[in-house]
C-alpha positions as CSV (number, residue, x, y, z in Angstrom):
1,M,40.3,-22.8,-9.0
2,P,37.3,-22.8,-6.6
3,D,37.4,-20.1,-3.8
4,S,37.2,-22.6,-1.1
5,V,40.5,-24.1,-2.3
6,N,42.4,-20.8,-2.2
7,Q,41.0,-20.5,1.6
8,T,42.4,-23.9,2.0
9,R,46.1,-22.8,0.2
10,A,45.8,-19.6,2.4
11,L,45.0,-21.5,5.7
12,A,47.9,-23.6,4.7
13,L,50.1,-20.6,4.0
14,N,49.3,-19.8,7.5
15,G,50.8,-22.8,8.9
16,Q,47.0,-23.3,10.3
17,H,46.6,-27.7,8.8
18,H,50.1,-27.1,6.5
19,F,51.6,-30.7,5.2
20,N,54.5,-30.9,3.1
21,F,52.9,-33.6,0.8
22,Q,55.0,-35.0,-1.7
23,D,52.3,-36.2,-3.8
24,S,50.2,-34.1,-6.2
25,Q,47.1,-35.7,-6.5
26,L,47.2,-36.4,-2.5
27,R,47.5,-32.8,-1.9
28,E,44.4,-31.9,-3.8
29,C,42.1,-34.7,-2.9
30,Y,43.0,-33.2,1.0
31,D,42.5,-29.8,0.0
32,Q,39.6,-30.2,-1.4
33,S,37.8,-32.7,1.8
34,F,39.6,-30.2,4.2
35,A,37.3,-27.6,2.3
36,A,34.3,-29.5,2.0
37,G,34.6,-30.1,6.0
38,Q,33.1,-27.2,7.0
39,G,30.5,-28.5,9.2
40,V,33.2,-31.2,11.2
41,I,34.8,-29.6,14.6
42,E,37.8,-27.4,13.5
43,E,40.5,-29.6,15.3
44,F,38.6,-32.9,13.4
45,R,38.9,-31.1,9.7
46,Q,42.9,-31.8,9.0
47,V,42.6,-35.6,10.1
48,S,39.0,-36.3,8.7
49,A,40.5,-34.8,5.3
50,L,43.4,-37.6,5.5
51,I,41.5,-40.0,6.3
52,T,38.8,-39.3,3.3
53,A,42.3,-39.0,1.4
54,Y,43.4,-42.4,2.7
55,D,39.8,-44.1,2.3
56,L,40.0,-43.0,-1.4
57,F,43.5,-43.8,-2.7
58,R,43.1,-47.2,-0.6
59,L,39.9,-47.6,-3.0
60,I,41.3,-46.9,-5.7
61,E,45.1,-47.8,-5.9
62,G,45.5,-50.5,-2.9
63,V,47.2,-50.9,0.2
64,H,50.4,-50.5,-1.3
65,S,49.8,-47.3,-3.0
66,P,52.4,-44.5,-2.1
67,R,49.5,-42.1,-2.1
68,V,48.1,-44.2,1.2
69,H,51.1,-44.5,3.2
70,E,51.7,-40.8,2.8
71,A,48.8,-40.1,4.0
72,V,49.5,-42.6,6.7
73,Q,52.5,-40.4,7.9
74,H,50.7,-37.9,8.0
75,L,48.3,-39.1,10.5
76,L,51.0,-40.4,12.7
77,L,52.9,-36.9,12.8
78,P,53.4,-36.3,16.6
79,H,50.9,-33.3,16.5
80,L,48.2,-35.2,15.2
81,R,48.2,-38.2,17.9
82,P,46.5,-36.4,20.4
83,V,44.1,-35.2,17.7
84,L,43.6,-38.6,16.4
85,R,42.8,-40.5,19.5
86,R,39.9,-37.5,20.3
87,W,39.0,-38.5,16.9
88,Y,38.1,-42.0,18.0
89,R,37.0,-41.4,21.6
90,R,34.4,-38.6,20.2
91,S,30.5,-39.3,21.1
92,G,28.4,-40.1,18.5
93,A,31.4,-41.5,15.9
94,A,30.2,-43.5,13.8
95,I,33.0,-46.4,14.2
96,D,32.4,-49.2,11.1
97,R,34.7,-52.2,10.4
98,A,36.9,-50.0,8.5
99,A,37.1,-47.2,10.7
100,I,38.4,-49.8,13.6
101,E,41.1,-51.2,10.9
102,L,42.7,-47.9,10.6
103,R,42.5,-47.0,14.2
104,N,44.3,-50.3,15.0
105,Y,46.9,-50.2,12.2
106,L,47.6,-46.5,13.2
107,S,48.0,-47.8,16.9
108,Q,49.9,-50.5,15.7
109,L,52.2,-48.2,13.6
110,A,52.4,-45.4,16.3
111,G,53.2,-47.9,18.9
112,E,50.5,-46.6,21.1
113,K,46.7,-46.9,21.4
114,L,44.7,-44.4,19.5
115,E,41.0,-45.3,20.7
116,G,39.1,-44.1,23.9
């Protein structure tokens, strides 16, 4: 296993970004994306890795994929909602059509606006 994935798992064990994933492929995609996000502002690494996993499995398996649904469940965890709001408000954020659709979808599911 690459050192970055081992470091990511160690961080997860320390509670810094632990999620209880049901799907091992989703967990692996998340871990790799989290490890690759070294240049991302620390508070956004979880959100970035979850959105990357969501995008990948949505593209490969479609919107009704169990992995896509699990990624959405994690994105909507109460402790991540303030981070999601900041994610969508951050300056210089490139918000494309897919990002807007995801933001609107998550907002609808959460019952609150996740935009700036």
